PyMOL Python script that loads the backbone (N, CA, C, O; Angstrom):
from pymol import cmd

cmd.read_pdbstr("""\
ATOM      1  N   GLU A   1     117.826 102.076 105.659  1.00  0.00           N
ATOM      2  CA  GLU A   1     116.905 101.592 104.392  1.00  0.00           C
ATOM      3  C   GLU A   1     117.570 100.480 104.597  1.00  0.00           C
ATOM      4  O   GLU A   1     118.784 100.674 104.533  1.00  0.00           O
ATOM      5  N   THR A   2     117.247  99.296 104.836  1.00  0.00           N
ATOM      6  CA  THR A   2     118.525  98.885 104.620  1.00  0.00           C
ATOM      7  C   THR A   2     118.393  97.417 103.670  1.00  0.00           C
ATOM      8  O   THR A   2     117.338  96.863 103.360  1.00  0.00           O
ATOM      9  N   VAL A   3     119.694  97.012 103.342  1.00  0.00           N
ATOM     10  CA  VAL A   3     119.463  95.820 102.260  1.00  0.00           C
ATOM     11  C   VAL A   3     118.094  95.029 101.450  1.00  0.00           C
ATOM     12  O   VAL A   3     117.413  95.075 100.426  1.00  0.00           O
ATOM     13  N   ASN A   4     118.247  94.392 102.561  1.00  0.00           N
ATOM     14  CA  ASN A   4     116.054  93.787 102.230  1.00  0.00           C
ATOM     15  C   ASN A   4     115.850  94.608 101.789  1.00  0.00           C
ATOM     16  O   ASN A   4     115.701  94.323 100.601  1.00  0.00           O
ATOM     17  N   ASP A   5     115.663  95.977 101.986  1.00  0.00           N
ATOM     18  CA  ASP A   5     113.935  96.913 101.805  1.00  0.00           C
ATOM     19  C   ASP A   5     114.366  97.169 100.283  1.00  0.00           C
ATOM     20  O   ASP A   5     113.521  97.054  99.395  1.00  0.00           O
ATOM     21  N   ILE A   6     115.667  97.511  99.997  1.00  0.00           N
ATOM     22  CA  ILE A   6     116.351  97.727  98.490  1.00  0.00           C
ATOM     23  C   ILE A   6     115.667  96.085  97.712  1.00  0.00           C
ATOM     24  O   ILE A   6     114.907  95.986  96.749  1.00  0.00           O
ATOM     25  N   LEU A   7     116.313  94.918  98.602  1.00  0.00           N
ATOM     26  CA  LEU A   7     115.632  94.454  97.563  1.00  0.00           C
ATOM     27  C   LEU A   7     114.249  93.812  97.211  1.00  0.00           C
ATOM     28  O   LEU A   7     113.901  93.372  96.116  1.00  0.00           O
ATOM     29  N   ASP A   8     113.837  93.837  97.884  1.00  0.00           N
ATOM     30  CA  ASP A   8     112.167  94.639  98.343  1.00  0.00           C
ATOM     31  C   ASP A   8     111.476  95.483  97.107  1.00  0.00           C
ATOM     32  O   ASP A   8     110.478  95.071  96.517  1.00  0.00           O
ATOM     33  N   ARG A   9     112.002  96.459  96.862  1.00  0.00           N
ATOM     34  CA  ARG A   9     111.718  97.844  95.519  1.00  0.00           C
ATOM     35  C   ARG A   9     112.281  96.532  93.959  1.00  0.00           C
ATOM     36  O   ARG A   9     111.762  96.442  92.846  1.00  0.00           O
ATOM     37  N   TYR A  10     113.599  95.646  94.600  1.00  0.00           N
ATOM     38  CA  TYR A  10     114.069  95.118  93.490  1.00  0.00           C
ATOM     39  C   TYR A  10     113.635  93.621  92.430  1.00  0.00           C
ATOM     40  O   TYR A  10     114.349  93.182  91.528  1.00  0.00           O
ATOM     41  N   LEU A  11     112.594  93.187  92.764  1.00  0.00           N
ATOM     42  CA  LEU A  11     111.806  92.106  93.251  1.00  0.00           C
ATOM     43  C   LEU A  11     110.636  92.740  91.993  1.00  0.00           C
ATOM     44  O   LEU A  11     110.128  91.856  91.303  1.00  0.00           O
ATOM     45  N   GLU A  12     110.329  93.784  91.771  1.00  0.00           N
ATOM     46  CA  GLU A  12     110.061  95.255  90.699  1.00  0.00           C
ATOM     47  C   GLU A  12     109.956  93.729  89.366  1.00  0.00           C
ATOM     48  O   GLU A  12     109.261  92.888  88.796  1.00  0.00           O
ATOM     49  N   TYR A  13     111.473  94.430  89.597  1.00  0.00           N
ATOM     50  CA  TYR A  13     112.429  93.777  88.183  1.00  0.00           C
ATOM     51  C   TYR A  13     113.081  92.267  87.526  1.00  0.00           C
ATOM     52  O   TYR A  13     113.396  91.744  86.457  1.00  0.00           O
ATOM     53  N   ASN A  14     113.032  92.042  88.795  1.00  0.00           N
ATOM     54  CA  ASN A  14     113.855  90.843  89.021  1.00  0.00           C
ATOM     55  C   ASN A  14     112.789  90.020  89.787  1.00  0.00           C
ATOM     56  O   ASN A  14     112.905  90.445  90.936  1.00  0.00           O
ATOM     57  N   ALA A  15     111.831  89.094  89.793  1.00  0.00           N
ATOM     58  CA  ALA A  15     110.789  88.042  90.450  1.00  0.00           C
ATOM     59  C   ALA A  15     112.238  87.287  91.354  1.00  0.00           C
ATOM     60  O   ALA A  15     112.087  87.356  92.574  1.00  0.00           O
ATOM     61  N   HIS A  16     113.117  86.836  91.055  1.00  0.00           N
ATOM     62  CA  HIS A  16     114.302  85.912  91.564  1.00  0.00           C
ATOM     63  C   HIS A  16     115.570  86.640  92.392  1.00  0.00           C
ATOM     64  O   HIS A  16     116.690  86.134  92.338  1.00  0.00           O
ATOM     65  N   ALA A  17     115.347  87.698  93.056  1.00  0.00           N
ATOM     66  CA  ALA A  17     116.018  88.603  93.316  1.00  0.00           C
ATOM     67  C   ALA A  17     116.288  87.527  94.626  1.00  0.00           C
ATOM     68  O   ALA A  17     117.322  86.873  94.482  1.00  0.00           O
ATOM     69  N   ALA A  18     115.694  87.308  95.594  1.00  0.00           N
ATOM     70  CA  ALA A  18     116.211  86.289  97.366  1.00  0.00           C
ATOM     71  C   ALA A  18     116.845  85.384  96.696  1.00  0.00           C
ATOM     72  O   ALA A  18     117.650  84.759  97.386  1.00  0.00           O
ATOM     73  N   SER A  19     116.774  85.017  95.389  1.00  0.00           N
ATOM     74  CA  SER A  19     117.630  83.868  94.805  1.00  0.00           C
ATOM     75  C   SER A  19     119.095  84.157  95.094  1.00  0.00           C
ATOM     76  O   SER A  19     119.884  83.245  95.344  1.00  0.00           O
ATOM     77  N   TYR A  20     119.342  85.050  95.069  1.00  0.00           N
ATOM     78  CA  TYR A  20     120.761  85.770  94.512  1.00  0.00           C
ATOM     79  C   TYR A  20     121.688  86.208  96.479  1.00  0.00           C
ATOM     80  O   TYR A  20     121.277  86.583  97.578  1.00  0.00           O
ATOM     81  N   THR A  21     122.528  85.978  96.093  1.00  0.00           N
ATOM     82  CA  THR A  21     123.989  86.181  97.262  1.00  0.00           C
ATOM     83  C   THR A  21     124.283  88.024  96.900  1.00  0.00           C
ATOM     84  O   THR A  21     124.738  88.180  95.767  1.00  0.00           O
ATOM     85  N   TRP A  22     124.146  88.922  97.442  1.00  0.00           N
ATOM     86  CA  TRP A  22     124.863  90.198  97.695  1.00  0.00           C
ATOM     87  C   TRP A  22     125.735  89.832  97.953  1.00  0.00           C
ATOM     88  O   TRP A  22     125.960  89.099  98.916  1.00  0.00           O
ATOM     89  N   LYS A  23     127.042  90.528  96.593  1.00  0.00           N
ATOM     90  CA  LYS A  23     128.538  91.197  97.764  1.00  0.00           C
ATOM     91  C   LYS A  23     128.477  92.550  96.941  1.00  0.00           C
ATOM     92  O   LYS A  23     127.999  92.929  95.872  1.00  0.00           O
ATOM     93  N   TYR A  24     129.521  93.309  98.442  1.00  0.00           N
ATOM     94  CA  TYR A  24     130.681  94.263  97.533  1.00  0.00           C
ATOM     95  C   TYR A  24     131.797  93.806  98.299  1.00  0.00           C
ATOM     96  O   TYR A  24     131.983  93.314  99.412  1.00  0.00           O
ATOM     97  N   ASN A  25     132.373  94.095  97.449  1.00  0.00           N
ATOM     98  CA  ASN A  25     133.912  93.625  97.622  1.00  0.00           C
ATOM     99  C   ASN A  25     133.989  91.907  97.616  1.00  0.00           C
ATOM    100  O   ASN A  25     135.080  91.383  97.840  1.00  0.00           O
ATOM    101  N   GLU A  26     133.240  91.378  97.451  1.00  0.00           N
ATOM    102  CA  GLU A  26     133.483  89.503  98.024  1.00  0.00           C
ATOM    103  C   GLU A  26     132.877  89.085  98.736  1.00  0.00           C
ATOM    104  O   GLU A  26     132.417  87.944  98.748  1.00  0.00           O
ATOM    105  N   VAL A  27     132.710  90.099  99.652  1.00  0.00           N
ATOM    106  CA  VAL A  27     132.164  89.235 100.758  1.00  0.00           C
ATOM    107  C   VAL A  27     130.486  89.719 101.132  1.00  0.00           C
ATOM    108  O   VAL A  27     129.994  90.836 101.292  1.00  0.00           O
ATOM    109  N   PRO A  28     130.021  88.642 101.174  1.00  0.00           N
ATOM    110  CA  PRO A  28     128.363  88.805 100.752  1.00  0.00           C
ATOM    111  C   PRO A  28     127.480  89.278 102.386  1.00  0.00           C
ATOM    112  O   PRO A  28     127.461  88.721 103.484  1.00  0.00           O
ATOM    113  N   LEU A  29     126.648  90.903 101.719  1.00  0.00           N
ATOM    114  CA  LEU A  29     125.820  91.495 102.838  1.00  0.00           C
ATOM    115  C   LEU A  29     124.901  91.396 103.380  1.00  0.00           C
ATOM    116  O   LEU A  29     123.817  91.059 102.904  1.00  0.00           O
ATOM    117  N   LYS A  30     125.263  91.806 105.056  1.00  0.00           N
ATOM    118  CA  LYS A  30     123.743  91.643 105.903  1.00  0.00           C
ATOM    119  C   LYS A  30     122.915  91.658 105.178  1.00  0.00           C
ATOM    120  O   LYS A  30     122.773  92.864 104.972  1.00  0.00           O
ATOM    121  N   MET A  31     122.234  91.172 104.617  1.00  0.00           N
ATOM    122  CA  MET A  31     120.925  92.008 104.173  1.00  0.00           C
ATOM    123  C   MET A  31     120.026  92.997 105.052  1.00  0.00           C
ATOM    124  O   MET A  31     119.553  94.096 104.764  1.00  0.00           O
ATOM    125  N   ASP A  32     119.933  92.047 106.510  1.00  0.00           N
ATOM    126  CA  ASP A  32     118.858  93.685 107.532  1.00  0.00           C
ATOM    127  C   ASP A  32     119.580  94.549 107.890  1.00  0.00           C
ATOM    128  O   ASP A  32     119.173  95.389 108.692  1.00  0.00           O
ATOM    129  N   ARG A  33     121.267  94.589 107.228  1.00  0.00           N
ATOM    130  CA  ARG A  33     121.646  96.388 108.116  1.00  0.00           C
ATOM    131  C   ARG A  33     121.565  97.363 106.649  1.00  0.00           C
ATOM    132  O   ARG A  33     121.063  97.336 105.525  1.00  0.00           O
ATOM    133  N   THR A  34     122.071  97.864 107.159  1.00  0.00           N
ATOM    134  CA  THR A  34     122.358  99.129 106.229  1.00  0.00           C
ATOM    135  C   THR A  34     123.395  99.841 104.795  1.00  0.00           C
ATOM    136  O   THR A  34     124.184 100.649 105.284  1.00  0.00           O
ATOM    137  N   LEU A  35     123.501  99.782 103.868  1.00  0.00           N
ATOM    138  CA  LEU A  35     124.635  99.598 102.660  1.00  0.00           C
ATOM    139  C   LEU A  35     125.839 100.579 103.596  1.00  0.00           C
ATOM    140  O   LEU A  35     127.003 100.472 103.210  1.00  0.00           O
ATOM    141  N   GLU A  36     125.612 101.348 104.586  1.00  0.00           N
ATOM    142  CA  GLU A  36     126.800 101.984 105.251  1.00  0.00           C
ATOM    143  C   GLU A  36     127.485 100.418 106.537  1.00  0.00           C
ATOM    144  O   GLU A  36     128.598  99.891 106.518  1.00  0.00           O
ATOM    145  N   GLU A  37     126.208 100.085 107.539  1.00  0.00           N
ATOM    146  CA  GLU A  37     126.729  98.814 108.086  1.00  0.00           C
ATOM    147  C   GLU A  37     127.340  97.929 107.573  1.00  0.00           C
ATOM    148  O   GLU A  37     127.818  97.051 108.292  1.00  0.00           O
ATOM    149  N   ASN A  38     127.482  97.899 106.398  1.00  0.00           N
ATOM    150  CA  ASN A  38     127.387  96.510 105.753  1.00  0.00           C
ATOM    151  C   ASN A  38     129.356  97.001 105.227  1.00  0.00           C
ATOM    152  O   ASN A  38     130.244  96.281 104.771  1.00  0.00           O
ATOM    153  N   GLY A  39     129.349  98.321 105.536  1.00  0.00           N
ATOM    154  CA  GLY A  39     130.551  99.222 104.710  1.00  0.00           C
ATOM    155  C   GLY A  39     130.486 100.167 103.848  1.00  0.00           C
ATOM    156  O   GLY A  39     131.322 101.002 103.503  1.00  0.00           O
ATOM    157  N   ILE A  40     129.239  99.937 103.468  1.00  0.00           N
ATOM    158  CA  ILE A  40     129.196 100.929 102.228  1.00  0.00           C
ATOM    159  C   ILE A  40     129.194 102.312 101.840  1.00  0.00           C
ATOM    160  O   ILE A  40     128.191 103.004 101.663  1.00  0.00           O
ATOM    161  N   VAL A  41     130.577 102.715 101.703  1.00  0.00           N
ATOM    162  CA  VAL A  41     129.951 104.063 102.811  1.00  0.00           C
ATOM    163  C   VAL A  41     130.110 105.301 101.398  1.00  0.00           C
ATOM    164  O   VAL A  41     131.121 105.483 100.719  1.00  0.00           O
ATOM    165  N   ASP A  42     128.778 106.006 101.269  1.00  0.00           N
ATOM    166  CA  ASP A  42     128.164 107.233 100.694  1.00  0.00           C
ATOM    167  C   ASP A  42     129.773 107.905 100.461  1.00  0.00           C
ATOM    168  O   ASP A  42     130.033 108.409 101.553  1.00  0.00           O
ATOM    169  N   GLU A  43     130.847 108.112  99.615  1.00  0.00           N
ATOM    170  CA  GLU A  43     131.644 108.970  99.103  1.00  0.00           C
ATOM    171  C   GLU A  43     130.455 110.081  98.233  1.00  0.00           C
ATOM    172  O   GLU A  43     129.539 109.260  98.284  1.00  0.00           O
ATOM    173  N   ASP A  44     130.134 110.681  97.870  1.00  0.00           N
ATOM    174  CA  ASP A  44     129.863 111.444  97.084  1.00  0.00           C
ATOM    175  C   ASP A  44     130.295 112.542  97.657  1.00  0.00           C
ATOM    176  O   ASP A  44     131.300 112.628  96.950  1.00  0.00           O
ATOM    177  N   GLU A  45     130.392 113.655  98.500  1.00  0.00           N
ATOM    178  CA  GLU A  45     131.309 114.836  98.703  1.00  0.00           C
ATOM    179  C   GLU A  45     132.490 114.622  99.090  1.00  0.00           C
ATOM    180  O   GLU A  45     133.046 115.522  99.720  1.00  0.00           O
ATOM    181  N   THR A  46     133.296 113.218  98.790  1.00  0.00           N
ATOM    182  CA  THR A  46     134.954 112.970  98.115  1.00  0.00           C
ATOM    183  C   THR A  46     134.818 113.470  96.754  1.00  0.00           C
ATOM    184  O   THR A  46     135.540 114.182  96.057  1.00  0.00           O
ATOM    185  N   PHE A  47     133.727 112.920  96.572  1.00  0.00           N
ATOM    186  CA  PHE A  47     134.528 112.572  94.430  1.00  0.00           C
ATOM    187  C   PHE A  47     133.994 113.957  94.470  1.00  0.00           C
ATOM    188  O   PHE A  47     134.440 114.360  93.396  1.00  0.00           O
ATOM    189  N   TYR A  48     133.271 115.072  95.028  1.00  0.00           N
ATOM    190  CA  TYR A  48     132.541 116.451  94.630  1.00  0.00           C
ATOM    191  C   TYR A  48     133.785 117.015  94.388  1.00  0.00           C
ATOM    192  O   TYR A  48     134.342 117.349  93.342  1.00  0.00           O
ATOM    193  N   GLU A  49     134.271 117.077  96.106  1.00  0.00           N
ATOM    194  CA  GLU A  49     135.652 117.855  97.042  1.00  0.00           C
ATOM    195  C   GLU A  49     136.953 118.090  95.402  1.00  0.00           C
ATOM    196  O   GLU A  49     137.488 119.103  94.954  1.00  0.00           O
ATOM    197  N   LEU A  50     137.031 116.171  94.823  1.00  0.00           N
ATOM    198  CA  LEU A  50     137.976 116.154  94.155  1.00  0.00           C
ATOM    199  C   LEU A  50     137.374 115.820  92.539  1.00  0.00           C
ATOM    200  O   LEU A  50     137.693 114.933  91.748  1.00  0.00           O
ATOM    201  N   GLN A  51     136.557 116.728  92.453  1.00  0.00           N
ATOM    202  CA  GLN A  51     135.660 117.338  91.619  1.00  0.00           C
ATOM    203  C   GLN A  51     136.011 116.410  90.802  1.00  0.00           C
ATOM    204  O   GLN A  51     136.597 116.831  89.805  1.00  0.00           O
ATOM    205  N   MET A  52     135.811 114.924  90.887  1.00  0.00           N
ATOM    206  CA  MET A  52     135.553 114.452  90.012  1.00  0.00           C
ATOM    207  C   MET A  52     133.740 113.859  89.202  1.00  0.00           C
ATOM    208  O   MET A  52     132.564 114.019  89.529  1.00  0.00           O
ATOM    209  N   GLU A  53     134.266 113.349  88.371  1.00  0.00           N
ATOM    210  CA  GLU A  53     132.801 113.319  87.525  1.00  0.00           C
ATOM    211  C   GLU A  53     131.942 112.405  87.951  1.00  0.00           C
ATOM    212  O   GLU A  53     132.612 111.413  88.239  1.00  0.00           O
ATOM    213  N   PRO A  54     130.013 112.066  88.285  1.00  0.00           N
ATOM    214  CA  PRO A  54     129.598 111.042  88.279  1.00  0.00           C
ATOM    215  C   PRO A  54     130.505 109.830  87.858  1.00  0.00           C
ATOM    216  O   PRO A  54     131.326 109.180  88.505  1.00  0.00           O
ATOM    217  N   ASP A  55     130.100 109.750  86.623  1.00  0.00           N
ATOM    218  CA  ASP A  55     130.775 109.079  86.255  1.00  0.00           C
ATOM    219  C   ASP A  55     131.486 108.084  86.572  1.00  0.00           C
ATOM    220  O   ASP A  55     131.260 106.891  86.773  1.00  0.00           O
ATOM    221  N   GLU A  56     132.732 108.999  86.595  1.00  0.00           N
ATOM    222  CA  GLU A  56     133.834 107.699  86.710  1.00  0.00           C
ATOM    223  C   GLU A  56     134.151 107.108  87.957  1.00  0.00           C
ATOM    224  O   GLU A  56     135.327 106.791  88.140  1.00  0.00           O
ATOM    225  N   TYR A  57     133.336 106.906  88.828  1.00  0.00           N
ATOM    226  CA  TYR A  57     133.535 106.201  89.386  1.00  0.00           C
ATOM    227  C   TYR A  57     132.180 106.318  89.935  1.00  0.00           C
ATOM    228  O   TYR A  57     131.496 107.313  90.177  1.00  0.00           O
ATOM    229  N   ARG A  58     131.912 104.812  90.100  1.00  0.00           N
ATOM    230  CA  ARG A  58     130.195 104.335  91.049  1.00  0.00           C
ATOM    231  C   ARG A  58     130.987 102.698  90.915  1.00  0.00           C
ATOM    232  O   ARG A  58     131.594 102.040  90.070  1.00  0.00           O
ATOM    233  N   GLN A  59     130.408 102.542  92.694  1.00  0.00           N
ATOM    234  CA  GLN A  59     130.366 101.435  93.713  1.00  0.00           C
ATOM    235  C   GLN A  59     129.535 100.364  93.403  1.00  0.00           C
ATOM    236  O   GLN A  59     128.363 100.619  93.678  1.00  0.00           O
ATOM    237  N   SER A  60     129.702  99.323  92.959  1.00  0.00           N
ATOM    238  CA  SER A  60     129.105  98.518  92.469  1.00  0.00           C
ATOM    239  C   SER A  60     128.687  96.942  93.575  1.00  0.00           C
ATOM    240  O   SER A  60     129.586  96.306  94.124  1.00  0.00           O
ATOM    241  N   ILE A  61     127.417  96.624  93.684  1.00  0.00           N
ATOM    242  CA  ILE A  61     127.064  95.439  94.284  1.00  0.00           C
ATOM    243  C   ILE A  61     127.103  93.889  93.110  1.00  0.00           C
ATOM    244  O   ILE A  61     126.615  93.751  91.989  1.00  0.00           O
ATOM    245  N   LEU A  62     127.552  93.344  93.600  1.00  0.00           N
ATOM    246  CA  LEU A  62     127.473  92.679  92.497  1.00  0.00           C
ATOM    247  C   LEU A  62     126.119  90.973  93.767  1.00  0.00           C
ATOM    248  O   LEU A  62     125.953  90.565  94.916  1.00  0.00           O
ATOM    249  N   LEU A  63     125.532  90.691  92.036  1.00  0.00           N
ATOM    250  CA  LEU A  63     124.529  90.112  92.596  1.00  0.00           C
ATOM    251  C   LEU A  63     124.624  88.468  92.415  1.00  0.00           C
ATOM    252  O   LEU A  63     124.329  88.186  91.253  1.00  0.00           O
ATOM    253  N   TYR A  64     124.874  87.553  93.029  1.00  0.00           N
ATOM    254  CA  TYR A  64     125.696  86.175  93.058  1.00  0.00           C
ATOM    255  C   TYR A  64     124.284  85.337  92.883  1.00  0.00           C
ATOM    256  O   TYR A  64     123.472  85.463  93.800  1.00  0.00           O
ATOM    257  N   PHE A  65     123.891  84.376  91.618  1.00  0.00           N
ATOM    258  CA  PHE A  65     122.801  83.680  91.228  1.00  0.00           C
ATOM    259  C   PHE A  65     122.814  82.360  92.185  1.00  0.00           C
ATOM    260  O   PHE A  65     123.780  81.608  92.056  1.00  0.00           O
ATOM    261  N   ASN A  66     121.676  81.986  93.259  1.00  0.00           N
ATOM    262  CA  ASN A  66     122.282  80.485  93.918  1.00  0.00           C
ATOM    263  C   ASN A  66     120.952  79.730  93.180  1.00  0.00           C
ATOM    264  O   ASN A  66     119.805  80.172  93.115  1.00  0.00           O
ATOM    265  N   ASP A  67     121.500  78.388  92.619  1.00  0.00           N
ATOM    266  CA  ASP A  67     120.890  77.838  91.810  1.00  0.00           C
ATOM    267  C   ASP A  67     120.170  76.842  93.145  1.00  0.00           C
ATOM    268  O   ASP A  67     120.564  75.752  93.559  1.00  0.00           O
ATOM    269  N   ASP A  68     118.715  77.868  93.719  1.00  0.00           N
ATOM    270  CA  ASP A  68     118.129  77.128  94.495  1.00  0.00           C
ATOM    271  C   ASP A  68     116.548  76.605  94.098  1.00  0.00           C
ATOM    272  O   ASP A  68     115.626  76.174  94.792  1.00  0.00           O
ATOM    273  N   LEU A  69     116.722  76.897  92.405  1.00  0.00           N
ATOM    274  CA  LEU A  69     114.951  76.264  92.262  1.00  0.00           C
ATOM    275  C   LEU A  69     114.009  76.652  93.035  1.00  0.00           C
ATOM    276  O   LEU A  69     113.228  75.910  93.630  1.00  0.00           O
ATOM    277  N   THR A  70     114.048  78.385  93.078  1.00  0.00           N
ATOM    278  CA  THR A  70     113.390  79.295  93.498  1.00  0.00           C
ATOM    279  C   THR A  70     111.667  78.695  92.898  1.00  0.00           C
ATOM    280  O   THR A  70     111.702  78.374  91.711  1.00  0.00           O
ATOM    281  N   GLU A  71     110.716  78.583  93.355  1.00  0.00           N
ATOM    282  CA  GLU A  71     108.694  78.402  92.241  1.00  0.00           C
ATOM    283  C   GLU A  71     108.515  79.683  92.397  1.00  0.00           C
ATOM    284  O   GLU A  71     108.871  80.315  93.392  1.00  0.00           O
ATOM    285  N   LEU A  72     107.921  80.163  91.369  1.00  0.00           N
ATOM    286  CA  LEU A  72     107.393  81.724  91.486  1.00  0.00           C
ATOM    287  C   LEU A  72     106.115  81.661  92.317  1.00  0.00           C
ATOM    288  O   LEU A  72     105.492  82.692  92.570  1.00  0.00           O
TER     289      LEU A  72
END
""", "prot")
cmd.dss("prot")
cmd.show_as("cartoon", "prot")
cmd.util.cbc("prot")
cmd.orient("prot")
């Protein structure tokens, strides 16, 4: 699943979602690539092995609004 696929689902909640720059660790994501291809590795197994609670650590993708005057 690419980041664009995630964006398509997110449009249901934010019609202007395509007007945002999506970043992870301050690096813009390549929308035609998967999360893993963008360097976002699923670390659930590591956290399970460390016996961490699921709510103790969350990876975050930050969305930065681009003032591009997109109309619906």
